[in-house]
Biopython code that builds the backbone (N, CA, C, O; Angstrom):
import numpy as np
from Bio.PDB.StructureBuilder import StructureBuilder

atoms = [
    (1, "MET", "N", (-13.908, -13.049, -30.610)),
    (1, "MET", "CA", (-13.320, -11.887, -29.852)),
    (1, "MET", "C", (-12.091, -11.499, -30.169)),
    (1, "MET", "O", (-11.271, -12.385, -30.410)),
    (2, "THR", "N", (-11.779, -10.425, -30.225)),
    (2, "THR", "CA", (-10.304, -9.843, -31.214)),
    (2, "THR", "C", (-9.667, -9.414, -29.784)),
    (2, "THR", "O", (-10.269, -9.054, -28.773)),
    (3, "ALA", "N", (-8.305, -9.553, -29.991)),
    (3, "ALA", "CA", (-6.887, -8.837, -28.806)),
    (3, "ALA", "C", (-6.861, -7.966, -28.470)),
    (3, "ALA", "O", (-5.995, -7.681, -27.643)),
    (4, "GLY", "N", (-7.803, -6.994, -28.906)),
    (4, "GLY", "CA", (-8.040, -5.667, -29.105)),
    (4, "GLY", "C", (-8.727, -5.661, -27.443)),
    (4, "GLY", "O", (-8.324, -5.280, -26.344)),
    (5, "TRP", "N", (-10.214, -6.433, -28.071)),
    (5, "TRP", "CA", (-10.801, -6.703, -26.455)),
    (5, "TRP", "C", (-10.707, -7.017, -25.428)),
    (5, "TRP", "O", (-11.298, -6.608, -24.429)),
    (6, "VAL", "N", (-9.289, -8.453, -25.645)),
    (6, "VAL", "CA", (-8.999, -8.667, -24.306)),
    (6, "VAL", "C", (-8.328, -7.920, -24.017)),
    (6, "VAL", "O", (-8.613, -7.603, -22.863)),
    (7, "VAL", "N", (-7.361, -7.260, -24.441)),
    (7, "VAL", "CA", (-6.719, -6.303, -23.787)),
    (7, "VAL", "C", (-7.903, -4.480, -22.718)),
    (7, "VAL", "O", (-7.715, -3.853, -21.675)),
    (8, "VAL", "N", (-8.691, -4.435, -23.553)),
    (8, "VAL", "CA", (-9.807, -3.653, -22.419)),
    (8, "VAL", "C", (-10.052, -4.384, -21.522)),
    (8, "VAL", "O", (-9.592, -4.116, -20.412)),
    (9, "ILE", "N", (-11.172, -6.000, -21.794)),
    (9, "ILE", "CA", (-11.595, -6.500, -20.283)),
    (9, "ILE", "C", (-10.044, -6.576, -19.220)),
    (9, "ILE", "O", (-10.070, -6.360, -18.008)),
    (10, "ILE", "N", (-9.366, -6.763, -19.643)),
    (10, "ILE", "CA", (-7.749, -6.672, -18.456)),
    (10, "ILE", "C", (-7.505, -5.874, -17.901)),
    (10, "ILE", "O", (-7.004, -6.012, -16.785)),
    (11, "ILE", "N", (-7.809, -4.420, -18.567)),
    (11, "ILE", "CA", (-6.856, -2.963, -18.142)),
    (11, "ILE", "C", (-8.318, -2.492, -17.565)),
    (11, "ILE", "O", (-8.256, -1.600, -16.718)),
    (12, "VAL", "N", (-10.138, -3.160, -18.046)),
    (12, "VAL", "CA", (-10.573, -2.844, -16.623)),
    (12, "VAL", "C", (-10.745, -3.209, -15.564)),
    (12, "VAL", "O", (-10.992, -2.606, -14.520)),
    (13, "ALA", "N", (-10.581, -4.537, -15.869)),
    (13, "ALA", "CA", (-11.048, -5.430, -14.684)),
    (13, "ALA", "C", (-9.869, -5.143, -13.260)),
    (13, "ALA", "O", (-10.322, -4.965, -12.129)),
    (14, "LEU", "N", (-8.156, -5.134, -13.572)),
    (14, "LEU", "CA", (-7.203, -3.941, -13.561)),
    (14, "LEU", "C", (-7.768, -2.955, -12.759)),
    (14, "LEU", "O", (-8.050, -3.133, -11.574)),
    (15, "LEU", "N", (-8.003, -1.549, -13.593)),
    (15, "LEU", "CA", (-8.777, -1.356, -12.724)),
    (15, "LEU", "C", (-10.025, -1.227, -11.617)),
    (15, "LEU", "O", (-10.314, -0.428, -10.726)),
    (16, "SER", "N", (-10.368, -1.952, -11.940)),
    (16, "SER", "CA", (-11.726, -2.235, -10.800)),
    (16, "SER", "C", (-10.843, -3.159, -9.939)),
    (16, "SER", "O", (-11.486, -2.911, -8.919)),
    (17, "VAL", "N", (-9.804, -4.108, -9.460)),
    (17, "VAL", "CA", (-9.758, -3.541, -8.724)),
    (17, "VAL", "C", (-8.812, -2.958, -8.350)),
    (17, "VAL", "O", (-8.885, -2.990, -7.122)),
    (18, "LEU", "N", (-7.910, -2.408, -8.653)),
    (18, "LEU", "CA", (-7.189, -0.501, -7.937)),
    (18, "LEU", "C", (-9.200, -0.194, -6.995)),
    (18, "LEU", "O", (-9.779, -0.443, -5.938)),
    (19, "TRP", "N", (-9.416, 0.380, -8.154)),
    (19, "TRP", "CA", (-10.636, 1.182, -7.464)),
    (19, "TRP", "C", (-11.157, -0.295, -6.047)),
    (19, "TRP", "O", (-11.723, 0.371, -5.181)),
    (20, "LEU", "N", (-11.168, -1.497, -5.669)),
    (20, "LEU", "CA", (-12.126, -1.439, -5.002)),
    (20, "LEU", "C", (-11.120, -1.660, -3.460)),
    (20, "LEU", "O", (-11.452, -1.467, -2.290)),
    (21, "THR", "N", (-9.974, -2.072, -3.968)),
    (21, "THR", "CA", (-8.858, -1.926, -3.001)),
    (21, "THR", "C", (-8.606, -0.805, -2.145)),
    (21, "THR", "O", (-8.607, -0.662, -0.922)),
    (22, "SER", "N", (-8.300, 0.269, -3.532)),
    (22, "SER", "CA", (-8.506, 1.412, -2.366)),
    (22, "SER", "C", (-10.143, 2.422, -1.184)),
    (22, "SER", "O", (-10.355, 3.183, -0.239)),
    (23, "MET", "N", (-10.881, 1.482, -2.405)),
    (23, "MET", "CA", (-11.984, 1.915, -1.260)),
    (23, "MET", "C", (-12.538, 1.417, 0.205)),
    (23, "MET", "O", (-13.332, 1.729, 1.093)),
    (24, "VAL", "N", (-11.517, 0.379, -0.181)),
    (24, "VAL", "CA", (-11.750, -0.302, 0.974)),
    (24, "VAL", "C", (-10.313, -0.256, 2.143)),
    (24, "VAL", "O", (-10.531, -0.273, 3.355)),
    (25, "SER", "N", (-9.063, -0.204, 1.657)),
    (25, "SER", "CA", (-8.408, 1.454, 2.132)),
    (25, "SER", "C", (-9.093, 2.244, 3.237)),
    (25, "SER", "O", (-9.152, 2.286, 4.466)),
    (26, "VAL", "N", (-9.594, 2.866, 2.125)),
    (26, "VAL", "CA", (-10.713, 4.578, 2.621)),
    (26, "VAL", "C", (-10.704, 3.650, 3.167)),
    (26, "VAL", "O", (-9.616, 3.171, 3.486)),
    (27, "LEU", "N", (-12.049, 2.926, 3.546)),
    (27, "LEU", "CA", (-13.379, 2.532, 4.293)),
    (27, "LEU", "C", (-12.473, 2.165, 6.187)),
    (27, "LEU", "O", (-12.536, 2.901, 7.172)),
    (28, "THR", "N", (-11.938, 1.178, 6.095)),
    (28, "THR", "CA", (-10.574, 0.799, 6.874)),
    (28, "THR", "C", (-9.685, 1.449, 7.768)),
    (28, "THR", "O", (-9.434, 1.004, 8.888)),
    (29, "ASN", "N", (-9.176, 2.549, 7.276)),
    (29, "ASN", "CA", (-8.098, 3.196, 8.132)),
    (29, "ASN", "C", (-8.700, 5.196, 7.724)),
    (29, "ASN", "O", (-8.490, 6.059, 6.872)),
    (30, "PRO", "N", (-9.516, 5.006, 9.015)),
    (30, "PRO", "CA", (-9.966, 6.333, 9.042)),
    (30, "PRO", "C", (-9.634, 7.949, 9.123)),
    (30, "PRO", "O", (-10.266, 8.999, 8.999)),
    (31, "ASP", "N", (-8.172, 7.510, 9.426)),
    (31, "ASP", "CA", (-7.415, 8.826, 10.090)),
    (31, "ASP", "C", (-6.180, 8.348, 9.382)),
    (31, "ASP", "O", (-5.269, 8.609, 10.167)),
    (32, "ARG", "N", (-5.714, 7.834, 8.406)),
    (32, "ARG", "CA", (-4.177, 7.761, 8.028)),
    (32, "ARG", "C", (-4.164, 9.177, 6.447)),
    (32, "ARG", "O", (-3.265, 8.855, 5.671)),
    (33, "TYR", "N", (-4.292, 9.398, 6.364)),
    (33, "TYR", "CA", (-3.955, 10.537, 5.058)),
    (33, "TYR", "C", (-2.832, 11.038, 5.356)),
    (33, "TYR", "O", (-2.124, 10.897, 6.353)),
    (34, "ARG", "N", (-2.678, 11.801, 4.167)),
    (34, "ARG", "CA", (-1.553, 13.136, 3.701)),
    (34, "ARG", "C", (-2.186, 13.918, 3.738)),
    (34, "ARG", "O", (-1.741, 14.870, 4.380)),
    (35, "ASN", "N", (-3.292, 14.062, 3.261)),
    (35, "ASN", "CA", (-4.260, 15.261, 2.437)),
    (35, "ASN", "C", (-5.367, 14.971, 2.546)),
    (35, "ASN", "O", (-5.419, 13.779, 2.851)),
    (36, "GLY", "N", (-6.490, 15.474, 2.454)),
    (36, "GLY", "CA", (-8.523, 15.372, 3.061)),
    (36, "GLY", "C", (-8.137, 14.478, 3.677)),
    (36, "GLY", "O", (-7.087, 13.863, 3.865)),
    (37, "SER", "N", (-9.328, 14.473, 4.039)),
    (37, "SER", "CA", (-10.212, 13.162, 5.318)),
    (37, "SER", "C", (-10.995, 12.213, 4.643)),
    (37, "SER", "O", (-11.306, 12.336, 3.458)),
    (38, "GLN", "N", (-11.315, 11.297, 5.338)),
    (38, "GLN", "CA", (-12.029, 10.064, 4.931)),
    (38, "GLN", "C", (-12.799, 10.412, 4.296)),
    (38, "GLN", "O", (-12.717, 9.926, 3.168)),
    (39, "LEU", "N", (-13.886, 11.314, 4.490)),
    (39, "LEU", "CA", (-14.494, 11.449, 3.915)),
    (39, "LEU", "C", (-14.687, 12.204, 2.089)),
    (39, "LEU", "O", (-15.530, 12.185, 1.192)),
    (40, "VAL", "N", (-13.515, 12.714, 2.304)),
    (40, "VAL", "CA", (-12.917, 13.689, 1.143)),
    (40, "VAL", "C", (-12.388, 12.595, 0.371)),
    (40, "VAL", "O", (-12.547, 12.606, -0.849)),
    (41, "TRP", "N", (-11.648, 11.451, 1.055)),
    (41, "TRP", "CA", (-11.433, 10.147, -0.281)),
    (41, "TRP", "C", (-12.640, 9.647, -0.177)),
    (41, "TRP", "O", (-11.742, 8.816, -0.306)),
    (42, "VAL", "N", (-13.699, 9.271, -0.083)),
    (42, "VAL", "CA", (-14.609, 8.640, -0.301)),
    (42, "VAL", "C", (-15.167, 8.650, -2.103)),
    (42, "VAL", "O", (-15.188, 7.959, -3.122)),
    (43, "LEU", "N", (-15.656, 10.323, -1.402)),
    (43, "LEU", "CA", (-16.728, 11.046, -2.275)),
    (43, "LEU", "C", (-15.467, 11.376, -3.827)),
    (43, "LEU", "O", (-15.887, 12.011, -4.794)),
    (44, "VAL", "N", (-13.721, 10.738, -3.792)),
    (44, "VAL", "CA", (-13.599, 11.764, -4.815)),
    (44, "VAL", "C", (-12.827, 9.798, -5.449)),
    (44, "VAL", "O", (-12.103, 9.779, -6.444)),
    (45, "LEU", "N", (-13.195, 8.289, -4.610)),
    (45, "LEU", "CA", (-12.978, 7.488, -5.339)),
    (45, "LEU", "C", (-14.852, 7.390, -5.911)),
    (45, "LEU", "O", (-14.990, 6.910, -7.036)),
    (46, "LEU", "N", (-15.566, 7.623, -5.510)),
    (46, "LEU", "CA", (-17.039, 7.255, -5.981)),
    (46, "LEU", "C", (-17.314, 8.466, -6.863)),
    (46, "LEU", "O", (-18.441, 8.355, -7.346)),
    (47, "LEU", "N", (-16.659, 9.658, -7.278)),
    (47, "LEU", "CA", (-17.266, 10.438, -8.276)),
    (47, "LEU", "C", (-16.203, 10.347, -9.197)),
    (47, "LEU", "O", (-16.435, 10.744, -10.339)),
    (48, "ALA", "N", (-14.690, 9.750, -8.842)),
    (48, "ALA", "CA", (-13.721, 10.245, -10.179)),
    (48, "ALA", "C", (-13.477, 8.215, -10.580)),
    (48, "ALA", "O", (-13.561, 7.754, -11.718)),
    (49, "GLY", "N", (-13.304, 7.717, -9.828)),
    (49, "GLY", "CA", (-13.959, 5.839, -10.427)),
    (49, "GLY", "C", (-12.503, 5.828, -10.509)),
    (49, "GLY", "O", (-11.856, 6.572, -9.772)),
    (50, "PRO", "N", (-11.883, 4.984, -11.414)),
    (50, "PRO", "CA", (-10.770, 4.605, -11.631)),
    (50, "PRO", "C", (-9.678, 5.452, -11.213)),
    (50, "PRO", "O", (-8.751, 5.020, -10.528)),
    (51, "VAL", "N", (-9.780, 6.867, -11.680)),
    (51, "VAL", "CA", (-9.115, 8.602, -12.041)),
    (51, "VAL", "C", (-8.818, 8.684, -10.568)),
    (51, "VAL", "O", (-7.731, 9.092, -10.160)),
    (52, "GLY", "N", (-10.021, 8.203, -9.583)),
    (52, "GLY", "CA", (-10.004, 8.851, -8.046)),
    (52, "GLY", "C", (-8.847, 7.944, -7.581)),
    (52, "GLY", "O", (-7.843, 8.400, -7.034)),
    (53, "ALA", "N", (-9.082, 6.376, -7.878)),
    (53, "ALA", "CA", (-7.911, 4.988, -7.315)),
    (53, "ALA", "C", (-6.738, 5.797, -7.784)),
    (53, "ALA", "O", (-5.968, 6.140, -6.886)),
    (54, "ILE", "N", (-6.360, 6.278, -9.350)),
    (54, "ILE", "CA", (-4.963, 5.903, -9.005)),
    (54, "ILE", "C", (-4.354, 7.524, -7.937)),
    (54, "ILE", "O", (-3.237, 7.701, -7.450)),
    (55, "LEU", "N", (-5.379, 8.301, -7.888)),
    (55, "LEU", "CA", (-5.045, 9.827, -6.754)),
    (55, "LEU", "C", (-5.084, 9.260, -5.778)),
    (55, "LEU", "O", (-4.293, 9.724, -4.957)),
    (56, "TYR", "N", (-5.644, 8.436, -5.436)),
    (56, "TYR", "CA", (-5.272, 8.003, -3.846)),
    (56, "TYR", "C", (-4.357, 7.152, -3.515)),
    (56, "TYR", "O", (-4.176, 6.982, -2.310)),
    (57, "GLN", "N", (-3.797, 6.631, -4.175)),
    (57, "GLN", "CA", (-2.760, 5.534, -4.340)),
    (57, "GLN", "C", (-1.759, 6.841, -4.130)),
    (57, "GLN", "O", (-1.412, 7.012, -2.961)),
    (58, "CYS", "N", (-1.355, 7.590, -4.903)),
    (58, "CYS", "CA", (-1.069, 8.367, -5.326)),
    (58, "CYS", "C", (-0.273, 9.829, -3.894)),
    (58, "CYS", "O", (0.839, 10.084, -3.432)),
    (59, "LEU", "N", (-1.764, 10.396, -3.730)),
    (59, "LEU", "CA", (-1.742, 10.924, -2.506)),
    (59, "LEU", "C", (-1.897, 10.845, -1.552)),
    (59, "LEU", "O", (-1.277, 11.509, -0.721)),
    (60, "GLY", "N", (-2.911, 9.883, -1.238)),
    (60, "GLY", "CA", (-3.508, 9.359, -0.016)),
    (60, "GLY", "C", (-3.252, 9.159, 1.194)),
    (60, "GLY", "O", (-3.297, 10.021, 2.071)),
    (61, "PRO", "N", (-2.857, 7.575, 1.391)),
    (61, "PRO", "CA", (-2.286, 7.287, 3.056)),
    (61, "PRO", "C", (-1.308, 7.376, 2.929)),
    (61, "PRO", "O", (-0.631, 7.442, 1.903)),
    (62, "VAL", "N", (-0.848, 7.410, 4.787)),
    (62, "VAL", "CA", (0.106, 7.532, 5.078)),
    (62, "VAL", "C", (0.964, 6.515, 4.591)),
    (62, "VAL", "O", (0.453, 5.405, 4.449)),
    (63, "ARG", "N", (2.124, 6.655, 4.314)),
    (63, "ARG", "CA", (3.437, 5.662, 4.245)),
    (63, "ARG", "C", (4.079, 5.192, 5.230)),
    (63, "ARG", "O", (5.034, 5.799, 5.714)),
    (64, "VAL", "N", (3.504, 3.621, 5.844)),
    (64, "VAL", "CA", (4.533, 3.495, 7.019)),
    (64, "VAL", "C", (6.202, 2.682, 6.581)),
    (64, "VAL", "O", (6.218, 1.505, 6.221)),
    (65, "GLU", "N", (7.349, 3.415, 6.673)),
    (65, "GLU", "CA", (8.180, 3.075, 6.910)),
    (65, "GLU", "C", (8.681, 2.441, 7.365)),
    (65, "GLU", "O", (8.234, 2.578, 8.504)),
    (66, "VAL", "N", (9.917, 1.162, 7.455)),
    (66, "VAL", "CA", (9.663, 0.235, 8.625)),
    (66, "VAL", "C", (11.603, -0.014, 8.461)),
    (66, "VAL", "O", (12.106, -0.902, 7.773)),
    (67, "HIS", "N", (12.501, 1.162, 9.396)),
    (67, "HIS", "CA", (13.797, 1.114, 9.332)),
    (67, "HIS", "C", (14.055, 0.266, 9.975)),
    (67, "HIS", "O", (13.541, 0.426, 11.082)),
    (68, "GLU", "N", (14.904, -1.101, 9.867)),
    (68, "GLU", "CA", (15.720, -2.152, 10.578)),
    (68, "GLU", "C", (17.389, -1.407, 10.905)),
    (68, "GLU", "O", (17.986, -0.491, 10.339)),
    (69, "PRO", "N", (17.636, -2.010, 11.703)),
    (69, "PRO", "CA", (18.993, -1.111, 12.768)),
    (69, "PRO", "C", (19.779, -2.857, 11.744)),
    (69, "PRO", "O", (19.612, -4.073, 11.659)),
    (70, "HIS", "N", (20.814, -1.483, 11.097)),
    (70, "HIS", "CA", (21.977, -2.135, 10.688)),
    (70, "HIS", "C", (23.050, -3.385, 11.782)),
    (70, "HIS", "O", (23.277, -3.233, 12.982)),
    (71, "LEU", "N", (23.376, -4.158, 11.198)),
    (71, "LEU", "CA", (23.688, -5.350, 12.134)),
    (71, "LEU", "C", (25.370, -5.477, 10.705)),
    (71, "LEU", "O", (25.388, -5.154, 9.517)),
    (72, "ASP", "N", (26.486, -6.070, 11.591)),
    (72, "ASP", "CA", (27.679, -5.936, 11.003)),
    (72, "ASP", "C", (27.653, -7.376, 10.332)),
    (72, "ASP", "O", (26.668, -8.028, 9.985)),
    (73, "ARG", "N", (28.877, -7.666, 10.252)),
    (73, "ARG", "CA", (28.396, -9.263, 9.240)),
    (73, "ARG", "C", (28.358, -10.660, 11.068)),
    (73, "ARG", "O", (27.890, -11.792, 11.190)),
    (74, "LYS", "N", (29.237, -9.558, 12.264)),
    (74, "LYS", "CA", (29.292, -10.729, 13.375)),
    (74, "LYS", "C", (28.105, -11.149, 14.122)),
    (74, "LYS", "O", (27.791, -12.257, 14.555)),
    (75, "ALA", "N", (27.379, -9.743, 14.189)),
    (75, "ALA", "CA", (26.079, -9.814, 14.749)),
    (75, "ALA", "C", (25.177, -10.214, 13.682)),
    (75, "ALA", "O", (24.154, -10.023, 14.339)),
    (76, "ARG", "N", (24.774, -10.587, 12.644)),
    (76, "ARG", "CA", (24.305, -11.069, 11.812)),
    (76, "ARG", "C", (24.227, -12.354, 12.557)),
    (76, "ARG", "O", (23.264, -12.755, 13.211)),
    (77, "SER", "N", (25.800, -13.166, 12.302)),
    (77, "SER", "CA", (26.097, -14.848, 12.138)),
    (77, "SER", "C", (25.676, -14.879, 14.053)),
    (77, "SER", "O", (25.629, -16.001, 14.560)),
    (78, "ARG", "N", (25.518, -14.174, 14.581)),
    (78, "ARG", "CA", (25.164, -14.464, 16.196)),
    (78, "ARG", "C", (23.917, -14.649, 16.682)),
    (78, "ARG", "O", (23.600, -15.495, 17.519)),
    (79, "ALA", "N", (22.957, -13.582, 15.975)),
    (79, "ALA", "CA", (21.301, -13.622, 15.171)),
    (79, "ALA", "C", (21.089, -14.480, 14.859)),
    (79, "ALA", "O", (20.028, -14.884, 15.336)),
    (80, "MET", "N", (21.931, -15.677, 13.684)),
    (80, "MET", "CA", (21.277, -16.092, 13.225)),
    (80, "MET", "C", (21.363, -17.545, 13.920)),
    (80, "MET", "O", (20.743, -18.607, 13.976)),
    (81, "ALA", "N", (22.764, -16.791, 14.514)),
    (81, "ALA", "CA", (22.918, -18.953, 15.012)),
    (81, "ALA", "C", (22.046, -18.376, 16.550)),
    (81, "ALA", "O", (22.289, -19.476, 17.046)),
    (82, "ASP", "N", (21.695, -18.041, 17.069)),
    (82, "ASP", "CA", (21.114, -17.606, 18.813)),
    (82, "ASP", "C", (19.559, -16.454, 18.209)),
    (82, "ASP", "O", (19.606, -15.227, 18.293)),
    (83, "PRO", "N", (18.642, -17.031, 17.788)),
    (83, "PRO", "CA", (17.750, -15.895, 17.684)),
    (83, "PRO", "C", (17.102, -15.295, 18.994)),
    (83, "PRO", "O", (16.593, -14.174, 18.974)),
    (84, "TRP", "N", (17.137, -16.082, 20.142)),
    (84, "TRP", "CA", (16.628, -16.024, 21.258)),
    (84, "TRP", "C", (17.249, -15.234, 22.153)),
    (84, "TRP", "O", (16.710, -14.769, 23.157)),
    (85, "SER", "N", (18.305, -15.077, 21.841)),
    (85, "SER", "CA", (19.418, -14.394, 22.210)),
    (85, "SER", "C", (19.006, -12.764, 22.607)),
    (85, "SER", "O", (18.408, -12.166, 21.712)),
    (86, "THR", "N", (19.321, -11.883, 24.074)),
    (86, "THR", "CA", (18.912, -11.352, 23.988)),
    (86, "THR", "C", (19.869, -10.152, 24.229)),
    (86, "THR", "O", (19.439, -9.061, 24.605)),
    (87, "GLU", "N", (21.568, -10.467, 23.932)),
    (87, "GLU", "CA", (22.441, -10.090, 24.202)),
    (87, "GLU", "C", (22.282, -8.876, 23.383)),
    (87, "GLU", "O", (21.366, -8.907, 22.561)),
    (88, "GLU", "N", (23.115, -7.647, 23.465)),
    (88, "GLU", "CA", (23.342, -6.053, 21.697)),
    (88, "GLU", "C", (25.020, -7.422, 22.273)),
    (88, "GLU", "O", (25.626, -8.246, 22.958)),
    (89, "ASP", "N", (24.683, -6.151, 20.718)),
    (89, "ASP", "CA", (26.070, -6.147, 19.700)),
    (89, "ASP", "C", (26.982, -5.130, 20.661)),
    (89, "ASP", "O", (26.594, -3.977, 20.849)),
    (90, "GLY", "N", (28.053, -5.561, 21.178)),
    (90, "GLY", "CA", (29.381, -4.574, 22.013)),
    (90, "GLY", "C", (30.926, -5.000, 21.964)),
    (90, "GLY", "O", (31.774, -4.313, 22.534)),
]
sb = StructureBuilder()
sb.init_structure("model")
sb.init_model(0)
sb.init_chain("A")
sb.init_seg("    ")
for serial, (resi, resn, name, xyz) in enumerate(atoms, 1):
    if name == "N":
        sb.init_residue(resn, " ", resi, " ")
    sb.init_atom(name, np.array(xyz, "f"), 0.0, 1.0, " ", f" {name:<3s}", serial, name[0])
structure = sb.get_structure()
């Protein structure tokens, strides 16, 4: 087996994993899409294969952004010293 075949096998395996994770994501999140609906994305994944998986990852799911409150150095040190405290920084 040549090095070229090994590279091809690795690429095919990675694209297969990407397609499978995209399909699981579509089937488990029925209403969280920026573009299209669940049916549209299932059809795109089934008909376009790995290209559909790349399109789904770029255009499909809603990305959840987590914003943590900014804490100054004193507030962080107090929070680390007493993590169960509910006292606000003041």
